[in-house]
N, C-alpha and C positions, 0 to 999 in steps of 0.2 A: 376324448381324453383318443391313445391309440394303439390299442391295446400288441397287439403286432412286433411294436416298436420297444415295448415292456420286455418282448419278450426275448428279443433278442441283445435287449440291453441285461438282461440277467448276467445270461453269460459272461460279461464284461465288471456288471455288482460279484458276480462267485471270487470273478479273482480275487477285487480287491478290497471280498469279507476275508479271504483264508488265514489269511493274517490277526483276523479278528480276535476269534474264539467260537464258534459255533458253526462256522463256513463248513460245514457237508457236502464238499468231491464223493464220489463213489469209494473206495478204498476195496481194488477189489483184490482178491485171496485162490489160495490154490485147494482153499475148500473147501466146497460148495457151504450154500447159505449162510455164509459169514458177516457177522452182524460186524457197526464198528459199532467200540459200543464209545461213549461221548464222559468227559467229564465235564458237563453241565452244571456245574454244584461253581465253579469259580463265578463261569458268564452270567449265571442265574441270578447271584447277587448284587447287579447290579443294574439292574433290569429297572427300567423308570417307569411309573404308573402315573397318565393323569387321564383328568375328567374333563370333557367335552358334554357342551349342554346337549349334543348328535351327534348320528355318523357322521354328518355332512363335514362337523369341525374340527379338522384335522389335531390334534395336538403341538405344543409349542418346540418337545424332543424335538422333528421332523426338520424343524428347520433347519438345521446342519447337516442336515443328509443331502446324496444327490439326490437330483426332480424325482431321477425313476423310482427310488425306493418311495418318493413323498406317494407320484403316484400310484403306487401296487399300493399302498394302506391307503388312501381312496376307496381304487378297486374294489379292499377287502370290504372298508366300510359300506359298501352297497351289496357284498355279493352274500350275507350272513347265512342265509340258505343252505344254499353248496356248498359256501365250504364248510360248515358244522356235519356234513355230512362226508367234508376228507378226512384222510389220517393226515400225519406230519411223524417224518421218516427222522427226526434226528436227536430225537432221543426225549424229551420234551414231557411226556406221558407220562415216565418213569421219575425225571427229576422236577418236574413241577406242576404236577396234576395235569396237566392242560389234555383235554380229550379229543379235539380234533385243529383243523390246523388253522381255524377261526379265530381259535384261544392264542393265538400265536401273537393276536396284532390286536384282538381287544378282548380285555378280559372280562369284563364285565356290562349287561345288559340294563340299566334300571328300566322301570316299569313308566319313565316321567320321559325317557329318550333320549336322558343324559348316557354315555359310553366311559368303561374304565379303558384307556389304550395303554398296550407292554410295549417294551420297544425291544422286547426280548426278537422281533421280525429284523430291526435294524441293521442285526450281528448274526442270523442265519439265511446262509443263501439256500441253503433246503427248505426253510419256512418260507420263502419268497420265490422261491423253485415251482414248487409246489398251488401256491396262488393262483399266478400267476397264468400257472399253466390251465391251473381248474378251470378258474376264468376262461381261456380267451376257445375252450373248448363248447361250454358251455354258447359260450356264443356261437362257435361252430353250429348249436344244434343238435350237441353230443346228449346222451340223455344224462343223470346223473350218478344212475347205476355202468354205463358204459366211462365214464369219468373217474370213477371209483376205483371198475379195474382197469386202466390204465394207471394211475397210482400208483397201485398199487403192486402191477409188475414194474412197474416201473421203478418203486423201488426196495423191492421184495429182497434185492440183494446187496451189502458194501451199507447200509445202513441202521441205526438203531432199530429197535423194534416199534415198531406202529404203535402212537395213540390209541385207545380204546375207542373207533368211532363206530357207533351204530349207522348202518346204511337207512 
């Protein structure tokens, strides 16, 4: 899988998701530290949850998604340790109690190895972008602390409150 291509594709995905509901592009404001309030209630009611026997097997709801989105979900499934330490800034921490960016894609990991996937990330460019940027930075040798710092800095203005993600 070529994550460099995925990062370039995220901007195209972001544009296509703007009309879908959860897409979060930075909203600049004349007020410093303005956070974009997000109405996820309507969107969140439509999230699909699907269990597969492992994080290597993608859910069927991804069959209708673009290949880039499927590739991002596949990469997320392989990067749990990293993404559980990276916050999401789309507002899902307050609306659906997500604790980190990983929760935007995988709701639960069972002890038998099965996972419950959530479709939240399929309609949220912020979730997709944070996952791809984080995974690429780790692949390039950056520490989790540095990745976290970069994500926090990039999304601190114009986005919703971050998920309560401990480092």
